[in-house]
N, C-alpha and C positions, 0 to 999 in steps of 0.2 A: 440543237433544237431547244427552244425555251419551254418552260412549263405551260405557258399560255398557249403556245402553238400545239403542243401535245394534246392538251385538254380540248382545244377547239376542234382538232381533227377527229378525236374520239367522239365528240358530240355530233359531228357530221357523219359519223360512221365510216370515216376514211381510215380504216384500220391498217396497221403495219403487221407483217407476219411474225415479227419478233420484237418484244419490248424487254430490254435489259435495264432494270431499275436498280441502281446501286448507290452507295454513299453512307456517310455517317448520320445523316438526318433521316429518320424513318418516316416522318410525317408524309412527305410527298410520294414516297414509295408506296405506302398504304393507300394514299389518296388516289393515285393513278390506277393501281390494281383494283380498288373498290369501284372506281368509275367504269373500268372495263367490264367488271363482273356485272354491273347494273345495266350496261348499254349493249354489249355484244349479243347477248341471248335474251330471249323472253323467258319468263318463268316456265312456260310449257316446254321450251327447247332445252333447258338446263339439265333435265333428267338424263338425257342421252349424250349431250354434247359439252358438258362442263366437267373438267377433271381438276382436282386440287391435289398436288403432290408436295411432299416435304423433303428438303435436301438431305436430312438425316436418314431418310428411309429409302431413297431411290438412288440408282446410278444413272449416268448419262444415257446409256443404251435404252433404259426403260423410258426416260423422258422423250427421247427421239422417236422411239417406237410408238409412243402415245401420240406424239405430234404428227406422225405420218398417217394416222387414221383419217378417214373421210367422215364428215358430219352426217347425221341421220335426220332427214326431214328439216334441214336448216341450211343456211348459206355458210355458216361458220361453226367451228368447234373452238372452245376456249380451254387452254391448258395453263394453269397458274402453278408455278413452282415457288413455294414459300421456303424461307430459311435457306435460300440458295447459296448463302455464304459458307455452307457446309460442303459444297461441291467444289472439287478442284477443277478449275477451268484451264484450258490451253495445254493439257497434258501432251507433251511432245510437239505441240503446236503445228502439227501437220494433219492433213485430212485423213491420212491412213490411220494415225494413232488417235485421232479425236473425232468421234461421231458427230459432235456438235459443229465442228468446222466443216465437215462434209455436208451436214444439213443446211448450213448457211449458204452454201453454193446454190442450192435449189430448194428453198423452203416451200412447203405446201401453202398455197395462198388462201386456202379455206380454213387454215388453222391460225389462231392468234395465240402465240406462245409467249408467256410472261414469266420473267425471272425476277423475284424479289430478293435482292442481295443486300442485306442490311449491315450497318455498323462497319463498313469497309468498302473499298472500291476495287473494281476490276482493273488489272494492270492494262492500261491503254496501249502498251507497246505490243501486246499480243495480237496476232493476226486475226483472231476471232473478234476483237474489239473493232478493228477496221471493217471487218465483214458485217458486223451488226450495224454499224453506222451507215453502211452502203445500202442495206435492204430494210432496215428497221429503225428502232429507236434505242440509242444508248444514252440514258439520262442519269447524270450524277447528282444526287441530292446532297448538297453541302450544308454543313452547320452554319447558321447565321452568327455573326458577331453579336454580342449582347447589345451594342448600340444600334443594331438593326431591328431588334425585336419589337420595340415600341411601334415603329412604322408598320411592321408586318401585322401586328395586332390590330392597328387602326384599319388597315386594308381588309383584314379578315372579318371584323365586325361590320365593315362597310358593305361587304358582299351580302350580309344578312339584313341590311337595312338599318343598321345602328351606327352610332358615332361614339368614338372613345375619346374623351377629352385628354389634353396633353399630360396633365398630372397623373391621370389614371393609367395612361399608356406607359408613363415612366415607372409607375409602381409595378405594373405587370412585368416589365422587363427586369426590374431590380429584384423582385420577389420570386418570380417563377423561372427566371433564367431563359436559356435559349433552346429548351426542349419543346419544339413546336407542337408535338402531340399533347403535351401537358398544358401548354398555353391555350391551345384550341379547346380542349376539354373544359378547362376552368372558365373560359369565356362563354362557352355554350351554357354552362350553369348560370352564369350571370345574366345572359340574355333571356333565359327562360323565366327569370324572376323579375324582369323589368316592368312587367305590366304594360301600360300604354306609353311609357316613356321610351325615348329612342336614344338619349344621350347618356352614356355610361360614365359615372363619376368615380372619384377615388373612394367615396363612401360605399358605392355599389361593389367595388372590388373588395374592399375590406370586409363588408358584410357577407358576401357570397363565396369568397375564396378562403374564408377562415383565417384572415389576418386580423390580429388584434388592432383596434383602431389607434391605440397609443403605444403599444409595446410590440414593435416589430423591427426587423433589421433596417427597414426603410427609415424609420424615425430614429433608430439608434445611431446610424451613420450621420444623420443630420445633427443630432445632439453632440456627437463627438466632434464633428466639423466646427460647430459653433462654440465648443468647449462649454456647453451648457451642463454644468456639474450636476445640478438638481435633477434635470430630466434624464441625463445619462444614468445616474444612480438608480432612479426609479425603474428604468428599463432593465438595468443589471439585476435588481432585486426580483423583477418579474421573470427574467431568464433563469435566475438561480432557483426560483420556486417551480419552474416548468422546464426542467432539464431535458426531459424526453423530447419535447418539441423544439428545444433550443440547445442542442449539445454544444459543449464548450469548443470542441475541435472545429465545428462548423462556424461558430461565432468568430473564433480566432482567424480562420481562413478568410472570412469575409472582411475582417478588419485589415488583414494583410494585403488583400486585393485593393482595398480602399487606399491604404497608405502607400502602396506601390505606385498607384496612379498619381498621388500627390508628389511622390519622389520624381516621377516622370515629368510632371508639370514644370518642375524647376529647370529642366534641361530644354524646354521648348523655347526656341528663338522667336517663333511666331505665336503670340498669345492671343490671337483673335479667337472669337467664340467658335467659329467653324473649325479652326485648326485644333483647338483644345479638344473639342468633341471627337474629332477624327483620331487624334493621337492617343487619347485616353480611352477610346472606344466606349464612349458614354453617350447617353441621350443629351442633346443640347440643353434640355431643361435643367440638367445637373451642373452645367458649367459654372454658374454663379456660386453654387455650393462648394465646388472644388477651389475656386478662386478665394473664397472666404476661408476655407480650411488651410490653404497655403499661407494666408496672412496670420492665422492663429498658430500654425506649426511651421517655424522656420526650417531651413534645410537641416541643420544639426538636430533639431528636435524630431524631425521626420525620420532621420536615420536612427535615432535612439529608439523611437517607437517600433520601427521595423525589427530592430535587434531584440526589443522586449517581446514582441510577438513570437519570434523564433524561440526565445527562452521559455515562454509560457506554453508554447505548443509542445515542446519537449517535456515540460513538467506535467502537462495534461496526459502525457503518454507514459508517465512514471520515471522519466529520466531526471536525475538530480532532484528527486522528490522523495519524501518519506512514504508517500503513498497514502497518508492519512488525511491529506488536505482535500476538502470537498471541492468539486468543480465550481460551485457557486462562489466559494471563498477565493479560489484562484482568479476567477473572472473579476471579482470586486477589487482584488489586489492589483491586477493588471490594469484595469480601467483607472484606478486611482493614480498609478504611475504615469499613464498616458496623459491624464488631464492636469497633472501638477508638475 
């Protein structure tokens, strides 16, 4: 069942008796649970008919006992189990040993039972997984690849009546990563500050998300790709002076990801724009930059850079280092060797 179908049914009040929301991406788990909390019961009904439980604090018998209660002066009761990843599901995997399996055979239709199982997935081989799918919703919220984030962000602001231009979308993906909760929160801040304008630009992202307009990883990667020594060194100086916001280990990690993609580029038989974007898992907007980087860093140089990054990663952690070298000095030394 797709997220669109689940949300449409909830809005139509076509509730299922059990919702098991699981997976590595917490955004949709919270989104569905919040929507159910807002739709199933009125504010007046919540006092007697809404129960929030936490996986660390309850056992399955308590959850099922709560689910078997009948609503008071309402058509439904809502039971939400948060932190459900702390509960062991499928114990014994038989109805005699597992009260949840027994409940799934004949769930109370006036109860909407919701499990929020974050940062991991339920084993779909368990009998309870098949039972949930038969009578309720078993929804796995998977992490997006980084090259999918830009399109997701564009769709997200689109539902709010805004438009995210291509370059701004690329910056969101590059700078914020694929944590959708973080991306959504930052974009909400941007939209609040848009005034009457409806098109979000890169300047809006930089201004409202706290990204330095000139000195950020987005611009740093571009400078490295172009072998723009002056600009790269200006950004290095900024990073060195603002180590707390730009720790060396993170910068090295980002460079390693960048050059690993350049390395992958050399092995692509099909170097069409769409295939490069797919293989490197990047936004198509960045394809031209990687093509340019591959021209500026031949295969041997790319291998050398990856080796340097590993060496300086170890140095940043005190391996083969006196321990007296400042992080900023290490970064300057590393970037000089990359660019020359």
